[in-house]
C-alpha positions in Angstrom: 73.2 112.1 114.4 70.4 110.9 116.7 69.7 107.8 118.8 67.0 105.5 117.5 64.8 103.0 119.3 67.5 100.3 119.2 69.9 102.7 121.0 72.2 103.3 118.1 72.7 106.6 116.3 70.9 107.5 113.1 73.8 108.6 110.9 72.4 110.1 107.7 74.5 110.5 104.5 75.6 114.1 104.2 74.5 116.1 101.2 78.1 115.8 99.8 77.9 112.0 100.2 74.7 112.0 98.2 76.1 114.2 95.5 78.8 111.6 94.8 76.1 109.1 94.3 74.0 111.4 92.1 77.0 112.3 90.0 77.6 108.7 88.9 76.6 107.3 85.5 77.3 104.0 83.7 81.1 103.5 83.2 81.9 106.5 85.5 81.5 105.4 89.1 82.5 107.9 91.8 85.3 105.7 93.2 88.7 106.8 94.4 91.7 104.5 94.8 95.1 104.1 96.3 97.7 101.9 94.6 100.4 100.8 97.1 103.7 99.0 96.7 105.0 97.2 99.8 108.2 95.5 100.9 107.2 91.8 100.6 110.0 90.3 102.7 108.0 90.0 105.9 105.4 87.9 104.1 107.7 85.6 102.1 107.5 81.9 102.8 110.5 79.5 103.1 110.5 79.0 99.3 110.4 82.7 98.6 106.7 82.8 97.6 104.3 85.5 98.9 101.9 84.4 101.5 98.9 86.3 100.1 96.4 84.6 102.4 98.3 85.9 105.4 98.2 89.4 104.1 94.5 89.0 103.4 93.8 87.8 106.9 95.8 90.7 108.3 93.9 93.3 106.3 90.5 91.7 107.1 91.2 91.8 110.9 92.4 95.4 110.6 89.3 96.4 108.6 87.1 95.2 111.4 88.5 98.0 113.5 87.9 100.8 111.0 84.3 102.2 111.4 84.1 103.5 107.8 84.9 100.0 106.4 82.3 98.2 108.5 79.3 100.3 107.5 77.0 100.1 104.5 74.1 102.3 103.2 70.6 101.5 104.3 68.6 102.8 101.4 65.4 104.5 102.7 61.9 104.7 101.3 59.5 107.6 100.8 59.0 109.5 104.1 62.0 108.0 105.8 64.4 110.7 104.8 67.9 110.5 103.3 69.7 107.1 103.3 71.5 106.0 106.5 74.9 104.6 107.3 74.5 101.4 109.3 76.7 98.7 110.7 77.1 95.9 108.2 75.1 92.8 109.2 77.7 90.4 107.9 80.9 91.4 109.7 83.2 89.0 107.7 85.1 91.6 105.7 87.5 89.1 104.1 85.1 88.9 101.1 86.1 92.5 100.2 89.7 91.4 99.8 90.9 89.4 96.8 94.3 88.2 95.6 95.6 88.5 92.0 98.9 88.1 90.1 100.4 90.8 88.0 100.9 89.6 84.4 104.6 89.2 83.6 106.1 92.4 82.2 103.1 94.5 83.2 103.3 97.7 85.2 101.2 97.7 88.4 99.8 101.2 88.0 98.9 100.7 84.4 97.3 97.3 85.2 95.2 98.8 88.0 93.5 101.4 85.7 90.5 99.4 84.7 90.2 97.6 88.0 89.5 100.9 89.8 86.2 101.4 87.8 84.7 98.0 88.5 81.5 99.0 90.3 81.2 98.3 94.1 78.2 96.4 95.5 75.9 99.0 96.9 74.3 96.4 99.3 77.7 96.0 101.0 80.3 98.3 102.6 81.5 100.5 99.7 85.1 99.4 99.4 87.3 96.6 98.2 91.0 95.7 98.3 93.1 93.6 96.0 96.5 92.0 96.9 98.7 91.8 93.9 101.7 89.4 93.8 104.2 89.0 91.0 105.9 92.4 91.3 109.7 92.6 90.8 112.1 93.4 93.5 110.5 91.5 96.5 107.4 93.7 96.5 103.7 93.2 96.5 100.9 95.5 95.5 97.7 96.6 97.2 94.8 98.3 95.4 92.3 99.9 97.7 89.1 101.2 96.1 86.7 103.3 98.1 83.4 105.0 97.0 83.6 108.7 97.1 80.4 108.8 99.2 82.2 106.9 101.9 85.3 109.1 101.9 86.8 112.1 100.1 90.6 112.3 99.5 91.5 113.2 103.1 89.2 110.6 104.6 90.5 108.0 102.2 94.0 108.7 103.4 92.8 108.3 107.0 91.2 105.0 106.1 94.4 103.7 104.5 96.5 104.9 107.5 94.1 103.2 109.9 94.7 99.9 108.1 98.5 100.3 108.6 101.0 100.9 111.4 103.2 103.9 112.1 106.1 101.6 113.1 107.6 98.3 111.9 106.7 96.6 115.2 103.6 98.3 116.6 102.8 98.1 120.3 99.9 95.6 120.8 98.4 98.0 123.3 97.8 100.4 120.4 95.4 98.0 118.7 91.7 99.1 118.6 88.8 96.8 119.4 86.4 95.8 116.6 83.5 98.2 115.9 80.5 97.0 118.0 77.3 96.1 116.1 74.1 98.0 116.6 70.5 97.2 115.6 69.1 98.7 112.4 66.7 101.6 112.8 63.0 100.7 112.2 60.6 102.5 109.9 59.2 104.3 112.9 62.7 105.4 114.0 63.5 106.8 110.6 60.2 108.7 110.2 60.4 110.2 113.7 64.0 111.3 113.0 62.9 112.8 109.7 60.1 114.8 111.4 62.5 116.1 114.1 64.9 117.2 111.4 62.2 119.0 109.5 61.0 120.6 112.7 64.5 121.8 113.6 65.0 123.2 110.0 61.7 125.1 110.3 62.7 126.5 113.7 66.1 127.6 112.2 64.4 129.2 109.3 62.1 131.1 111.7 65.1 132.4 113.7 66.8 133.5 110.5 63.8 135.6 109.3 65.1 138.9 110.8 68.3 138.3 108.9 66.6 137.5 105.6 67.8 140.5 103.6 71.4 139.9 104.6 71.1 136.2 103.9 69.5 136.8 100.5 72.3 139.2 99.6 74.9 136.6 100.5 73.1 133.9 98.5 72.9 136.2 95.5 76.6 136.9 95.7 77.4 133.2 95.9 75.1 132.5 93.0 76.9 135.2 91.0 80.3 133.8 91.8 79.2 130.3 90.9 77.6 131.5 87.6 80.9 133.3 86.7 82.8 130.0 87.3 80.4 127.8 85.3 79.4 130.2 82.6 82.4 130.1 80.1 82.6 127.1 77.9 85.6 124.8 78.0 87.7 125.0 74.8 87.6 121.9 72.6 90.7 119.9 72.0 91.7 116.6 70.5 90.9 115.0 73.9 87.8 112.8 74.0 84.5 114.6 74.5 83.0 111.5 76.2 84.3 109.0 78.7 84.0 105.3 78.0 84.2 102.3 80.4 88.0 101.9 80.2 90.9 103.8 81.6 94.7 104.4 81.3 96.8 105.4 84.3 100.3 106.7 84.7 102.3 108.2 87.6 105.5 110.0 88.5 107.1 110.9 91.9 108.9 114.1 93.1 110.8 115.0 96.3 108.4 117.1 98.4 111.2 119.2 100.0 112.5 120.1 96.6 109.0 121.1 95.5 108.5 123.3 98.5 111.8 125.0 98.0 111.1 125.6 94.3 107.6 127.0 95.1 108.9 129.2 97.8 111.7 130.5 95.5 109.0 131.5 93.0 106.7 133.1 95.6 104.1 130.4 95.0 102.6 127.3 96.7 103.1 123.6 96.0 99.5 123.6 94.6 100.4 126.4 92.2 103.6 124.5 91.2 101.5 121.3 90.6 99.0 123.2 88.5 101.7 124.9 86.5 103.4 121.5 85.8 100.1 120.0 84.8 99.7 122.9 82.4 103.0 122.2 80.9 102.2 118.5 80.5 98.9 119.4 78.8 100.8 121.7 76.4 103.2 118.9 75.5 100.4 116.4 75.1 98.3 118.6 72.8 101.3 119.8 70.8 102.3 116.2 70.1 98.8 115.6 68.8 98.9 118.6 66.4 96.5 120.9 68.4 96.9 124.6 68.0 97.6 125.8 71.5 98.0 129.5 70.7 96.2 131.4 73.4 94.7 128.2 74.8 93.4 128.3 78.4 92.0 125.0 79.7 89.6 124.9 82.6 90.5 122.7 85.6 88.2 121.8 88.5 90.1 122.1 91.7 88.7 121.4 95.3 88.4 124.3 97.5 89.7 122.2 100.4 93.1 122.3 98.8 93.0 126.1 98.3 91.7 127.5 101.6 91.5 124.8 104.2 87.8 124.2 103.4 85.9 121.2 102.1 82.9 120.4 99.9 83.7 123.2 97.4 85.0 123.4 93.9 86.6 126.2 91.9 87.5 126.4 88.3 91.1 127.4 87.5 92.2 128.6 84.1 95.4 126.8 83.0 97.3 128.9 80.4 98.4 126.1 78.1 99.1 128.6 75.3 101.8 130.3 77.4 105.1 128.9 76.3 107.2 130.2 79.2 106.9 127.9 82.4 107.6 130.8 84.8 104.9 133.0 83.3 102.5 130.1 83.5 103.3 129.7 87.2 102.9 133.4 87.9 99.5 133.5 86.1 98.3 130.5 88.0 99.6 131.8 91.4 97.8 135.1 90.8 94.5 133.4 89.9 94.6 131.0 92.9 95.4 133.9 95.3 92.3 135.7 94.0 90.2 132.5 94.6 91.6 132.2 98.2 90.5 135.8 98.9 87.1 135.1 97.4 86.5 132.0 99.5 87.7 133.6 102.7 85.3 136.5 102.2 82.4 134.1 101.9 82.2 134.0 98.1 80.4 131.1 96.3 81.3 128.2 94.2 79.5 125.6 92.1 79.1 123.3 95.1 76.7 125.8 96.7 73.9 124.0 94.9 74.2 121.4 97.7 72.6 123.9 100.0 69.4 123.8 98.0 66.5 121.7 99.2 67.1 117.9 98.6 65.1 117.4 95.3 66.5 120.6 93.8 70.0 119.8 94.8 69.7 116.4 93.2 68.4 117.9 90.0 71.2 120.4 90.0 73.9 117.8 90.5 72.5 115.6 87.7 72.4 118.7 85.4 76.0 119.3 86.3 76.8 115.7 85.5 75.4 116.1 82.0 76.8 119.6 81.3 80.2 119.6 83.2 82.2 118.4 80.3 81.2 121.4 78.3 82.7 123.7 81.0 85.6 121.6 82.4 88.6 120.0 80.6 90.1 118.2 83.6 90.0 117.5 87.3 93.0 118.2 89.5 93.4 117.4 93.2 96.2 117.4 95.8 95.8 115.6 99.1 98.2 115.7 102.0 99.1 112.3 103.2 101.2 110.8 106.0 104.5 112.5 106.6 106.2 109.4 107.9 106.4 105.8 106.5 103.7 103.3 107.2 103.9 99.5 107.6 101.6 96.5 107.3 102.7 94.0 109.9 106.3 94.9 109.3 106.0 95.3 105.5 106.9 98.9 104.7 104.7 100.9 102.3 107.2 102.0 99.7 105.0 103.9 97.2 101.5 105.3 97.3 99.8 106.3 94.1 96.4 108.2 94.3 93.7 107.7 91.6 91.0 110.3 91.0 87.7 109.4 89.5 86.5 110.5 86.1 82.9 111.7 86.2 80.6 113.9 84.0 82.5 112.9 80.8 85.6 114.9 81.8 88.4 112.7 80.3 91.4 113.6 82.5 91.8 113.4 86.3 95.1 114.4 87.9 95.7 113.4 91.6 98.6 114.2 93.8 99.4 112.6 97.2 102.2 113.3 99.6 103.7 110.4 101.5 106.9 110.2 103.5 108.7 113.0 101.7 107.4 112.2 98.2 104.7 113.8 96.1 103.2 111.2 93.7 101.2 112.5 90.8 98.9 110.3 88.7 97.0 110.9 85.5 93.8 108.9 85.1 92.4 109.2 81.6 89.9 107.7 79.2 91.4 104.8 77.4 91.4 106.6 74.1 94.1 108.9 75.5 96.8 106.3 74.5 99.6 108.9 74.9 99.0 109.5 78.6 102.8 109.0 79.2 103.4 112.2 77.2 101.3 114.1 79.8 103.1 112.6 82.7 106.5 113.2 81.2 105.4 116.8 80.5 104.6 117.2 84.2 108.0 115.9 85.1 109.6 118.3 82.6 107.6 121.2 84.0 108.7 120.5 87.6 112.3 120.1 86.4 112.3 123.4 84.5 110.8 125.4 87.3 113.3 123.8 89.7 116.1 124.7 87.5 114.9 128.3 87.1 114.5 128.7 90.9 
């Protein structure tokens, strides 16, 4: 990040940010979301109606103090280098927040499914929020949608936490001033910054020349690891082979302490337990559809950040759907993920190493992966650690937080898990043709219950 002529920093989009833009296609935006349910009582009027406009004003004021929500992308031209994050020129963020009413008898999570994939305006800050009234039990809903280029799962949790309070009555001294505005970089600023970047890259390459054999050896090892991951084809099932513009969404919650105790009793991690439960849910789903699951191993894409404390990486985990015994499924998965952890720690590669290629080649590689991924991957799974203590919005407690993972590259199932205040909430986001998504979620619940019983 460098200063430009106007005095502000030139903050380029990282290669991982760009990859989330390159991976998009019509009907499959790279957008993550959080569905929250709040205690509505602090925002109820004298007649018992929800004061949505007050909630909207509260959120807009708080968004002004969150840097990620006040910036947009400055799309660059030839010679100016990668796009740049800049301060939004129209600081009124209330336009990003709308109010809606949940149809009578509708489930909030199910209702939000199609709203998550409504494309964001790329000329504006890449987020939006929707306040939802009409929930039963003196509650209101909040749907927060953020582009994956703006935030990954961990950064998305941080954004949501920055909009909220860690106490029912926060200390006014803890409030943060609005993000100051800065002038936009000029064409000259961008070109000079680009030239300095290229000069620095050339100097770094020159310094690395004596270590070229060792670097080549490492690159070849990483390429071999990535090829081993990508090479095998994903088995075909009755799940859709293409993703359309519509979604279905379902979720379930589990006590986090119970999950940790169960995982520990089996010599596994909570991530292993989650993957084993998802495997059981997939088995139930496919068996109910009449699929032959004998010997079936589905391929799940799982972020490296959830396996070894690293980011911007992706590994492919085999899920033994054909194994009928839940404990043997867990043991197989735990053994596989342990091997992956060892590989990552020793400097092994993964499919996201393509982002280290020169810009044009990295873009071509990501777009190839976007077209070919569904032939090698059956589903996405991610697990993001969230706040350990409750959060509030001006006295309204956040009661439930449901994560939503995006569907990209025609992969029809995305499972996301988020821990919040002692609960792990797991959601299944699927193509709308998977009308039996509840079978998958109930299977995940059954898998957790069975492993807990056998612990």
